[in-house]
C-alpha positions as CSV (number, residue, x, y, z in Angstrom):
1,M,18.4,-23.2,22.1
2,E,19.7,-23.7,25.7
3,P,18.1,-26.9,27.8
4,G,15.7,-24.5,29.9
5,W,15.9,-21.9,27.7
6,D,12.4,-20.7,27.0
7,P,11.3,-17.5,25.0
8,G,9.0,-17.0,26.0
9,V,10.3,-15.8,29.6
10,Q,12.1,-13.6,28.0
11,L,9.6,-11.8,25.8
12,D,7.8,-11.2,28.5
13,A,11.5,-9.7,30.3
14,H,11.9,-7.9,27.5
15,V,8.4,-6.3,27.0
16,G,8.6,-5.6,30.9
17,A,4.7,-7.8,31.1
18,P,3.9,-11.1,30.6
19,V,2.7,-11.9,26.8
20,D,-0.3,-13.7,26.0
21,R,1.6,-16.2,24.0
22,A,-2.1,-18.0,23.0
23,P,-1.8,-16.2,19.2
24,I,2.0,-16.6,19.1
25,N,1.6,-20.4,19.3
26,A,-1.7,-20.5,16.9
27,R,0.1,-18.6,14.3
28,H,3.2,-20.6,14.9
29,R,1.2,-23.5,14.2
30,E,-0.6,-22.6,11.2
31,L,2.4,-21.6,9.7
32,I,4.3,-24.8,10.2
33,D,1.1,-26.9,9.2
34,K,1.4,-25.1,5.9
35,E,5.2,-26.3,5.2
36,I,6.0,-29.4,3.0
37,A,8.2,-31.5,2.8
38,L,11.7,-31.2,1.0
39,P,11.9,-32.8,-2.5
40,G,12.8,-36.6,-2.0
41,V,12.1,-36.9,1.8
42,L,8.4,-38.5,1.6
43,S,9.8,-40.7,-0.8
44,W,12.8,-42.1,0.7
45,L,10.8,-42.5,3.9
46,D,7.9,-44.4,1.6
47,E,10.6,-46.4,0.9
48,A,12.4,-47.6,4.3
49,R,9.2,-47.9,5.3
50,E,8.4,-50.4,2.3
51,L,12.0,-52.3,3.8
52,G,10.4,-52.5,6.7
53,L,13.4,-50.0,7.9
54,R,12.8,-48.3,11.3
55,V,13.0,-43.9,10.4
56,A,13.9,-41.2,12.3
57,I,13.5,-37.4,11.8
58,A,16.0,-35.7,12.7
59,S,16.3,-31.6,12.3
60,S,18.7,-28.5,13.6
61,S,16.0,-26.4,14.3
62,G,14.2,-25.5,17.2
63,R,11.7,-26.5,19.1
64,R,9.7,-23.8,18.7
């Protein structure tokens, strides 16, 4: 994703009018809330915490 790129602005431009983003954002949040961690991820995080390691999560997915 390009820095400063806003998919909502691009959607408005394609549609030719402002689009109400609230229902889009609500649906996106609903879908994200249904996601589960891939197998093994939670146990790795638990083990890291038990070892006193600091952890961070990185992803190649977009922020929106």
